[in-house]
Legacy VTK file of the C-alpha trace (Angstrom):
# vtk DataFile Version 3.0
C-alpha trace
ASCII
DATASET POLYDATA
POINTS 423 float
-14.461 -0.428 10.836
-11.928 -1.985 8.522
-11.639 1.149 6.416
-11.115 3.244 9.574
-8.521 0.847 10.876
-6.752 0.884 7.539
-6.701 4.524 7.507
-5.338 4.685 11.105
-2.552 2.275 10.165
-1.729 4.500 7.127
-1.511 7.538 9.241
0.557 5.775 11.816
2.961 4.591 9.132
3.468 8.182 7.911
4.020 9.522 11.328
5.827 6.701 13.194
7.828 4.625 10.692
10.835 6.722 11.043
10.633 6.733 14.804
10.162 3.015 15.066
12.942 2.225 12.633
15.408 4.608 14.324
14.618 3.278 17.809
15.317 -0.298 16.771
18.497 0.567 14.952
19.720 2.369 17.992
18.794 -0.714 20.116
20.243 -3.430 17.922
22.636 -1.784 15.449
21.188 -3.979 12.738
19.446 -1.985 10.072
17.913 -4.954 8.274
16.505 -6.406 11.414
15.038 -2.961 12.402
13.202 -2.550 8.995
11.939 -6.169 9.220
10.637 -5.811 12.683
8.960 -2.519 11.919
7.165 -4.034 8.984
6.090 -6.842 11.219
4.692 -4.393 13.746
2.579 -2.653 11.132
1.450 -6.005 9.668
0.423 -7.091 13.175
-1.522 -3.766 13.558
-3.602 -4.624 10.496
-4.573 -7.872 12.246
-4.951 -6.810 15.766
-6.481 -3.325 15.592
-9.725 -4.521 13.843
-10.210 -6.979 16.589
-8.953 -4.915 19.602
-9.474 -1.399 18.420
-6.892 1.291 17.521
-4.703 1.822 20.581
-4.815 5.208 22.279
-1.052 5.622 21.476
-0.384 3.920 18.094
3.265 4.843 18.065
3.815 3.356 21.511
2.014 0.244 20.452
4.065 -0.243 17.200
7.323 0.492 18.999
6.720 -2.028 21.693
5.632 -4.841 19.163
8.657 -4.015 17.101
11.032 -4.041 20.065
9.694 -7.330 21.268
10.047 -8.757 17.854
13.679 -7.572 17.550
14.358 -9.176 21.102
13.002 -12.465 19.696
15.231 -12.152 16.624
18.299 -11.541 18.760
17.407 -14.454 21.030
17.668 -16.650 17.925
21.195 -15.777 17.333
23.618 -16.775 20.052
26.245 -14.645 18.714
24.088 -11.568 19.572
24.023 -12.435 23.313
25.763 -9.244 24.244
23.398 -7.176 22.129
20.547 -9.113 23.761
21.553 -8.141 27.192
21.990 -4.505 26.348
18.657 -4.397 24.551
16.909 -6.144 27.390
18.138 -3.461 29.759
17.039 -0.721 27.388
13.642 -2.222 26.658
11.823 -4.503 29.090
8.983 -6.622 27.781
5.664 -4.645 27.841
2.157 -5.198 26.913
1.572 -4.342 23.198
-1.470 -2.353 24.130
0.959 0.371 25.211
-1.419 1.572 27.907
1.338 2.380 30.313
3.714 3.689 27.758
3.921 7.272 26.796
5.382 8.133 23.372
7.310 10.983 24.986
9.165 8.271 27.038
10.553 6.716 23.810
13.985 8.280 22.970
13.749 9.905 19.476
16.621 8.339 17.518
15.731 10.046 14.275
18.448 12.719 14.517
21.062 9.991 14.846
19.594 8.135 11.950
19.452 11.221 9.687
23.036 11.953 10.375
24.160 8.404 9.873
22.088 8.098 6.612
23.737 11.400 5.465
27.319 10.521 6.473
29.871 12.262 4.069
31.557 8.806 3.438
28.439 7.740 1.482
27.722 8.924 -2.098
25.067 11.557 -2.276
22.602 9.337 -4.148
23.122 6.682 -1.442
22.450 9.197 1.212
19.162 10.223 -0.282
18.045 6.661 -0.992
18.953 5.446 2.503
16.972 8.394 4.043
13.931 7.636 1.951
14.195 3.930 2.879
14.679 4.150 6.602
13.167 7.398 7.522
10.349 7.688 4.979
9.632 4.035 4.575
9.474 4.234 0.816
9.723 0.868 -0.900
12.867 0.078 -3.032
10.677 0.212 -6.065
9.447 3.695 -5.178
12.967 4.950 -4.631
14.123 3.310 -7.909
11.425 5.290 -9.752
12.607 8.556 -8.073
16.161 7.860 -9.238
15.090 6.674 -12.774
16.652 3.314 -12.258
15.546 -0.299 -11.797
14.458 -1.820 -8.621
17.346 -4.465 -8.529
19.885 -1.736 -9.075
18.529 0.334 -6.255
18.297 -2.676 -3.994
22.066 -3.214 -4.567
22.860 0.405 -3.834
20.904 0.284 -0.513
22.745 -2.993 0.415
26.122 -1.431 -0.467
25.145 1.696 1.703
24.371 -0.355 4.752
27.452 -2.479 4.265
29.593 0.645 4.184
28.092 1.850 7.363
28.804 -1.466 8.966
32.166 -2.203 7.575
33.505 1.396 7.884
32.302 1.511 11.473
30.288 4.746 10.745
28.949 5.609 14.220
25.272 5.852 14.882
25.317 9.243 16.495
24.879 12.921 16.118
28.565 14.002 15.303
30.535 16.093 17.795
30.208 19.844 17.801
33.215 20.644 15.711
31.761 18.432 12.861
28.196 19.581 12.951
28.606 22.510 10.537
29.942 20.181 7.883
27.566 17.335 8.596
24.410 19.490 8.939
24.736 21.010 5.517
24.817 17.519 4.027
21.670 16.416 5.902
19.840 19.614 4.953
20.966 19.091 1.302
19.542 15.531 1.308
16.213 16.678 2.773
15.946 19.446 0.195
16.643 16.926 -2.713
13.891 14.842 -1.315
11.545 17.785 -1.266
12.536 18.879 -4.714
11.848 15.474 -6.181
8.347 15.725 -4.768
7.862 19.403 -5.758
8.858 18.716 -9.353
9.051 15.049 -10.231
11.983 14.180 -12.404
9.925 12.009 -14.537
6.537 10.355 -14.837
3.040 11.874 -15.521
2.542 13.913 -12.373
4.369 17.284 -11.801
4.024 16.960 -7.878
4.543 13.833 -5.755
2.626 15.158 -2.654
3.800 12.205 -0.398
7.522 13.022 -0.943
6.847 16.733 -0.186
4.860 15.805 2.971
7.659 13.532 4.083
10.414 16.034 3.459
8.514 18.604 5.505
7.881 16.071 8.311
11.606 15.282 8.438
12.599 19.004 8.177
10.238 19.864 10.990
11.713 17.110 13.195
15.283 18.158 12.356
14.365 21.847 13.157
12.738 20.758 16.483
15.773 18.632 17.355
18.199 21.432 16.375
16.433 24.611 17.544
19.600 26.693 17.581
20.440 25.879 13.913
18.945 28.693 11.797
19.562 26.879 8.521
17.504 23.867 9.751
14.614 26.347 10.486
15.104 28.107 7.147
14.987 24.894 5.171
11.625 24.041 6.777
10.395 27.589 6.077
11.380 27.237 2.324
9.470 23.990 2.082
6.397 25.408 3.744
6.353 28.452 1.393
6.770 26.225 -1.782
4.458 23.571 -0.566
1.712 26.213 0.254
1.027 26.476 -3.452
0.417 22.865 -4.171
-3.294 23.178 -4.845
-2.794 25.783 -7.550
0.198 24.452 -9.517
-1.692 22.012 -11.717
-5.243 22.059 -13.132
-7.780 19.203 -12.936
-6.126 17.600 -15.942
-2.733 17.715 -14.248
-1.419 20.449 -16.535
1.034 22.993 -15.339
-0.199 26.472 -14.254
2.644 29.013 -14.071
3.201 31.045 -10.761
1.715 34.234 -12.304
-1.402 32.521 -13.463
-2.132 30.543 -10.208
-5.212 31.168 -8.209
-3.692 32.648 -4.992
-6.891 32.055 -2.931
-5.943 28.356 -3.097
-2.686 28.807 -1.358
-2.417 27.442 2.134
-2.434 30.532 4.325
-1.705 28.399 7.413
1.662 27.108 6.015
2.427 30.656 4.839
1.733 32.121 8.249
3.838 29.525 9.897
6.655 30.061 7.512
6.589 33.827 8.086
6.691 33.311 11.919
9.588 30.794 11.779
11.500 32.948 9.445
11.296 35.893 11.720
12.842 33.676 14.428
15.638 32.503 12.079
16.671 35.890 10.881
17.332 37.100 14.398
20.409 34.879 14.573
23.650 36.277 13.131
24.370 33.513 10.610
23.021 34.018 7.023
23.042 30.752 5.090
21.770 29.919 1.645
18.525 28.341 2.922
17.773 31.529 4.810
18.182 33.536 1.665
16.131 31.113 -0.450
13.414 31.182 2.215
13.350 35.049 1.994
12.925 34.771 -1.716
10.132 32.252 -1.265
8.458 34.569 1.188
8.370 37.371 -1.439
6.371 35.161 -3.660
4.184 33.645 -0.936
2.984 36.937 0.555
2.509 38.860 -2.711
-1.397 39.413 -2.961
-1.188 39.235 -6.794
1.599 38.500 -9.394
1.848 42.246 -10.134
2.584 42.987 -6.422
5.694 40.734 -6.489
8.766 42.722 -5.281
11.200 41.597 -8.121
13.713 44.078 -7.136
14.096 42.590 -3.741
14.086 39.073 -5.230
16.886 40.046 -7.569
18.912 41.468 -4.766
18.352 38.278 -2.663
19.519 36.223 -5.685
22.678 38.348 -5.909
23.314 37.563 -2.280
22.536 33.779 -2.873
24.977 33.774 -5.774
27.745 34.876 -3.476
26.873 31.966 -1.148
26.326 29.408 -3.922
28.031 30.423 -7.095
26.241 27.998 -9.284
24.900 28.379 -12.789
21.326 27.321 -11.620
21.369 30.238 -9.128
22.650 32.527 -11.977
19.708 31.357 -14.180
17.205 32.131 -11.485
18.791 35.508 -10.924
18.442 36.103 -14.676
14.685 35.454 -14.450
14.522 37.942 -11.476
16.413 40.533 -13.430
14.147 39.985 -16.420
10.999 40.491 -14.479
12.450 43.605 -12.657
14.338 45.343 -15.335
12.630 43.850 -18.515
12.987 40.735 -20.626
15.796 42.111 -22.688
18.041 42.510 -19.449
17.144 38.877 -18.571
18.007 37.627 -22.039
21.521 38.954 -21.814
22.269 37.016 -18.663
20.600 33.833 -20.146
22.586 34.065 -23.235
25.814 34.419 -21.303
25.006 31.225 -19.352
24.183 29.495 -22.569
27.475 30.487 -24.153
29.336 29.014 -21.164
27.795 25.586 -22.107
27.541 24.201 -18.549
23.774 24.100 -18.588
23.393 22.366 -22.072
21.422 19.466 -20.662
19.258 21.542 -18.339
15.834 22.111 -19.861
15.081 25.153 -17.818
17.788 27.094 -19.642
16.046 27.117 -23.029
12.644 27.202 -21.307
13.689 30.337 -19.487
15.026 31.896 -22.642
11.766 31.008 -24.500
9.622 32.634 -21.926
11.709 35.859 -22.018
11.626 35.921 -25.796
7.759 35.305 -25.647
7.480 38.335 -23.445
9.446 40.435 -26.021
7.148 39.314 -28.711
9.858 37.360 -30.561
7.657 34.444 -31.321
9.873 32.603 -33.863
12.899 32.673 -31.525
10.711 31.696 -28.640
9.358 28.693 -30.596
12.900 27.564 -31.339
13.860 27.615 -27.710
10.682 25.870 -26.599
11.552 23.061 -28.983
15.076 22.858 -27.248
13.444 22.720 -23.917
10.944 20.112 -25.073
13.784 17.920 -26.341
15.410 17.930 -22.811
12.302 17.769 -20.540
11.360 14.399 -19.051
8.243 15.001 -16.938
5.127 14.581 -18.911
3.245 17.410 -17.255
6.093 19.921 -18.077
6.295 18.549 -21.530
2.652 19.189 -22.167
3.136 22.859 -20.937
6.148 23.378 -23.173
4.327 21.861 -26.168
1.411 24.154 -25.601
3.629 27.239 -25.485
5.390 26.042 -28.628
2.087 25.784 -30.452
1.195 29.279 -29.349
4.508 30.725 -30.591
4.496 28.740 -33.859
0.977 30.151 -34.616
1.995 33.685 -33.590
5.090 33.458 -35.764
3.213 32.070 -38.681
0.769 35.038 -38.865
3.188 37.728 -37.712
1.200 38.596 -34.599
2.379 39.079 -31.042
0.867 36.858 -28.396
-1.052 38.574 -25.680
LINES 1 424
423 0 1 2 3 4 5 6 7 8 9 10 11 12 13 14 15 16 17 18 19 20 21 22 23 24 25 26 27 28 29 30 31 32 33 34 35 36 37 38 39 40 41 42 43 44 45 46 47 48 49 50 51 52 53 54 55 56 57 58 59 60 61 62 63 64 65 66 67 68 69 70 71 72 73 74 75 76 77 78 79 80 81 82 83 84 85 86 87 88 89 90 91 92 93 94 95 96 97 98 99 100 101 102 103 104 105 106 107 108 109 110 111 112 113 114 115 116 117 118 119 120 121 122 123 124 125 126 127 128 129 130 131 132 133 134 135 136 137 138 139 140 141 142 143 144 145 146 147 148 149 150 151 152 153 154 155 156 157 158 159 160 161 162 163 164 165 166 167 168 169 170 171 172 173 174 175 176 177 178 179 180 181 182 183 184 185 186 187 188 189 190 191 192 193 194 195 196 197 198 199 200 201 202 203 204 205 206 207 208 209 210 211 212 213 214 215 216 217 218 219 220 221 222 223 224 225 226 227 228 229 230 231 232 233 234 235 236 237 238 239 240 241 242 243 244 245 246 247 248 249 250 251 252 253 254 255 256 257 258 259 260 261 262 263 264 265 266 267 268 269 270 271 272 273 274 275 276 277 278 279 280 281 282 283 284 285 286 287 288 289 290 291 292 293 294 295 296 297 298 299 300 301 302 303 304 305 306 307 308 309 310 311 312 313 314 315 316 317 318 319 320 321 322 323 324 325 326 327 328 329 330 331 332 333 334 335 336 337 338 339 340 341 342 343 344 345 346 347 348 349 350 351 352 353 354 355 356 357 358 359 360 361 362 363 364 365 366 367 368 369 370 371 372 373 374 375 376 377 378 379 380 381 382 383 384 385 386 387 388 389 390 391 392 393 394 395 396 397 398 399 400 401 402 403 404 405 406 407 408 409 410 411 412 413 414 415 416 417 418 419 420 421 422
């Protein structure tokens, strides 16, 4: 029973934390109080559910307990009398059992919370950190690891972000229509950064942090549901689904990297791929063509190819050309070079990669020499490939990727030493 209850609380935390915190922030306007009361509600669940059983509606139970705890907190502060009156009107006392409370009756404040966390007045890293803390429920230590910094440093950043929201009077709301395009792109960018940190961890021993990927998808799904007329929100969700569908095939049992062309495609999640295809069909019917829509289309080419040889690299190259017009970044150009190399041959890709290297803007980006090394390997130029693999290895931080690069380096060193060409 205890194990079942612990599992139920863990599931409820994943599914309900953001909703509970967002509801309390909307009710009290106090971010710290909201987090504290949400934590208390989950702690009370661990005590009460083994005795009383898991409630029929865990989210309603948790929200009720957290709201009542927040009301108690406001009562202890006479200066908050006005907020107490407002909160009492919004949330009458209820039985924590939640028997008469339907989760659908609880206003979903997550959209307001996402836009507040991602307000352009905050620095980008503060937006990501605040989103991870308030909507995903990650601890300060977990967020610090994601940012490669210390827990005290991250704690200070979170405090400063909350203070800026309070002191600058940043409104807790979805912005007016004329500001939505500007703000929505920022929200989508934060969610994509969150997913990317899970998809390929910046550092550590694991390539994939599944919990971050799952949380990013959950938030993207919520955003797409709350903004059904925004095709880029749907497209971002689609992109995540396609990428995440390959999770079971991206590393082996030892945690070593398996490249896309070598992955066992029978392990890909066809449910996520099917959902992504259907959602993308809906998104492309709209007139707007944004960068996430193009990236989702690229991801679909990979996700729906039956084998690596069936991949439509010509289409992917054309889509990257379109993406480069929307996002003229060197990273996009590097990805385009890969597509050209797969479509037209490694030599064509090398020319583009060398041009990017000459510009010098990606000197610290390990994927530049790693890409060059792979193209040289395909050309059979083992000694040059080994040199580029060494450069990539010097820049890479994630241990799983370092092991992959070291393995390729060993192959190329051996091939160059005996004059043979790798198979």
